[in-house]
C-alpha positions as CSV (number, residue, x, y, z in Angstrom):
1,X,11.9,-10.8,-6.5
2,X,11.0,-7.6,-4.8
3,X,13.5,-5.4,-3.0
4,X,13.1,-3.0,0.0
5,X,15.4,-0.9,2.0
6,X,15.8,-1.8,5.7
7,X,16.1,0.9,8.3
8,X,19.8,0.3,8.2
9,X,19.8,1.4,4.5
10,X,20.7,-2.1,3.1
11,X,18.4,-3.8,0.7
12,X,16.4,-6.9,1.8
13,X,14.2,-9.3,0.0
14,X,10.5,-9.2,0.7
15,X,7.7,-11.4,-0.3
16,X,4.8,-10.2,-2.5
17,X,1.6,-9.2,-0.7
18,X,-1.2,-11.8,-0.1
19,X,-4.3,-11.9,-2.2
20,X,-7.0,-9.4,-1.1
21,X,-9.5,-12.3,-0.4
22,X,-7.0,-14.0,1.9
23,X,-6.3,-10.8,3.7
24,X,-10.0,-10.0,4.2
25,X,-10.6,-13.6,5.5
26,X,-7.8,-13.2,8.0
27,X,-9.0,-9.8,9.2
28,X,-12.4,-11.2,10.0
29,X,-10.7,-12.7,13.1
30,X,-9.4,-9.4,14.4
31,X,-12.0,-8.1,16.8
32,X,-12.4,-4.3,16.9
33,X,-14.3,-1.8,18.9
34,X,-17.3,-0.3,17.0
35,X,-17.2,3.4,16.7
36,X,-19.2,6.0,14.7
37,X,-16.9,8.5,13.1
38,X,-18.9,11.7,12.6
39,X,-18.1,15.1,11.1
40,X,-19.6,18.3,9.9
41,X,-22.0,20.8,11.5
42,X,-25.7,21.4,11.9
43,X,-25.9,22.3,8.2
44,X,-24.1,19.2,6.9
45,X,-23.3,16.1,8.8
46,X,-21.9,12.7,7.7
47,X,-20.8,9.6,9.6
48,X,-19.7,6.0,9.2
49,X,-19.3,2.9,11.4
50,X,-15.7,1.9,11.7
51,X,-13.2,-0.2,13.6
52,X,-10.1,1.4,12.1
53,X,-9.2,3.6,15.1
54,X,-5.9,3.8,16.9
55,X,-4.4,5.8,19.7
56,X,-1.1,7.4,18.6
57,X,0.2,9.4,21.6
58,X,-1.1,10.7,25.0
59,X,1.1,13.8,25.0
60,X,-0.2,15.5,22.9
61,X,-3.4,13.3,22.8
62,X,-3.7,12.1,19.2
63,X,-5.9,9.5,17.5
64,X,-5.8,8.0,14.0
65,X,-8.8,6.9,11.9
66,X,-8.8,5.3,8.4
67,X,-11.5,6.4,6.0
68,X,-12.2,5.3,2.5
69,X,-11.9,8.2,0.0
70,X,-15.2,7.1,-1.7
71,X,-17.5,7.7,1.4
72,X,-19.2,11.0,1.9
73,X,-17.8,11.4,5.4
74,X,-14.2,11.6,4.0
75,X,-15.0,14.8,2.1
76,X,-16.9,16.3,5.1
77,X,-13.9,15.5,7.5
78,X,-11.5,17.3,5.1
79,X,-13.8,20.3,4.6
80,X,-14.6,20.7,8.3
81,X,-11.1,20.0,9.6
82,X,-12.6,18.1,12.6
83,X,-14.2,14.7,13.5
84,X,-15.5,12.8,16.4
85,X,-15.0,9.2,17.4
86,X,-18.0,7.8,19.3
87,X,-17.3,4.4,21.0
88,X,-20.5,2.4,21.0
89,X,-21.9,0.6,24.0
90,X,-23.0,-3.0,23.9
91,X,-26.7,-2.1,23.3
92,X,-26.0,0.4,20.4
93,X,-25.9,-2.1,17.5
94,X,-28.9,-0.3,15.9
95,X,-26.7,2.8,15.6
96,X,-23.8,0.8,14.3
97,X,-26.0,-0.7,11.6
98,X,-27.5,2.8,10.6
99,X,-24.0,4.3,10.1
100,X,-22.7,1.1,8.3
101,X,-25.4,1.4,5.6
102,X,-27.1,-1.8,6.9
103,X,-30.6,-0.2,7.4
104,X,-32.5,0.0,4.1
105,X,-33.5,3.5,3.1
106,X,-31.3,5.2,5.7
107,X,-28.4,7.3,4.5
108,X,-26.9,10.7,4.8
109,X,-28.5,13.0,7.4
110,X,-31.2,10.3,8.2
111,X,-28.5,8.3,10.0
112,X,-28.5,10.9,12.8
113,X,-32.3,10.4,13.4
114,X,-31.5,7.7,16.0
115,X,-29.5,8.5,19.2
116,X,-29.1,11.8,20.9
117,X,-26.5,14.0,19.0
118,X,-25.1,17.3,20.2
119,X,-22.5,19.6,18.7
120,X,-19.0,19.7,20.2
121,X,-16.7,22.8,20.4
122,X,-15.6,22.3,16.8
123,X,-19.2,21.8,15.7
124,X,-18.9,18.1,15.0
125,X,-21.7,15.7,16.1
126,X,-21.1,13.8,19.4
127,X,-23.2,10.9,20.4
128,X,-24.4,11.8,23.9
129,X,-24.8,8.3,25.2
130,X,-21.7,6.7,23.7
131,X,-19.3,5.0,26.1
132,X,-17.0,7.8,25.3
133,X,-16.7,10.4,22.5
134,X,-13.4,11.9,21.4
135,X,-13.6,15.2,19.6
136,X,-10.6,15.8,17.3
137,X,-9.1,18.7,15.3
138,X,-7.6,17.3,12.0
139,X,-3.9,17.6,12.2
140,X,-2.6,15.5,9.3
141,X,-3.8,13.5,6.3
142,X,-1.7,10.5,5.1
143,X,-2.7,8.8,1.8
144,X,-2.8,5.0,2.0
145,X,-4.1,3.2,-1.1
146,X,-7.9,3.6,-1.2
147,X,-8.1,5.3,2.2
148,X,-6.6,8.2,4.0
149,X,-5.4,8.1,7.5
150,X,-6.6,11.1,9.4
151,X,-4.6,12.1,12.5
152,X,-6.6,14.2,15.0
153,X,-5.5,16.1,18.0
154,X,-8.1,15.4,20.8
155,X,-9.7,18.6,21.9
156,X,-12.5,17.0,24.0
157,X,-13.5,13.8,25.7
158,X,-17.1,13.2,26.8
159,X,-18.9,10.3,28.4
160,X,-16.7,7.6,29.8
161,X,-19.6,5.6,31.1
162,X,-18.0,2.8,33.1
163,X,-21.1,0.7,33.6
164,X,-21.6,-0.4,30.0
165,X,-19.4,-2.8,27.9
166,X,-18.4,-2.0,24.3
167,X,-19.9,-3.2,21.0
168,X,-17.3,-5.1,19.0
169,X,-17.2,-6.4,15.5
170,X,-15.8,-10.0,14.9
171,X,-16.1,-12.5,12.1
172,X,-18.6,-10.2,10.2
173,X,-20.9,-9.9,13.2
174,X,-21.6,-7.4,15.9
175,X,-21.0,-8.8,19.5
176,X,-21.7,-7.3,22.9
177,X,-19.2,-7.4,25.7
178,X,-21.1,-6.8,29.0
C-alpha cells in the first residue's frame, strides 16, 4: 500500500501507477496539436516535433513544453535560454515528419532545409508559414522523470493565419483539420 499526503496534510492511500504499455495505449487517443519546438541560433539549431505543449498563464504570457533529456534539442534549449513553438498547419505534415525523425537520412541541421525559417529576437528559429509561432525566453526548468518541463515567457507571437486548420496527431497518425 502506498501513501501520499493530501493538500490538507493528512495521509491518503493511492493506487500504484499503471503499466507503461497501458499508459501509452491510452495516450494514443488523446489528440494533440502538432508543433515544432526549435531552439538555437544560426550557428547551431535543433528542433523536434511535439504535442506536449500547454498554456500556463496569459498574464504574464507563459507556455510549458516537455522535452526528453536524450534529444539534442534539450541541450540546445538549455544552452540558448530560449525556444520557439511553431504550430503546424494542416498541410505541413512533411515538416512534422522531418522534425520527428521520420524521414530517412534527415537529422540535425538538415531538418531546417524544408520550410522558411527566420530568426526571432532571441535568435531562435521561427517557421514563417506556421499557423502561429510563439517565441519564448526560458524562465524555469522542472525535472520530470525522463523529461524536463521548460516554462517559457512569451516574448513574441507571429503568424496567426486564420484561414488554415491545424495538423493534429491522433492514434499514432497525423490528421488534418480543415
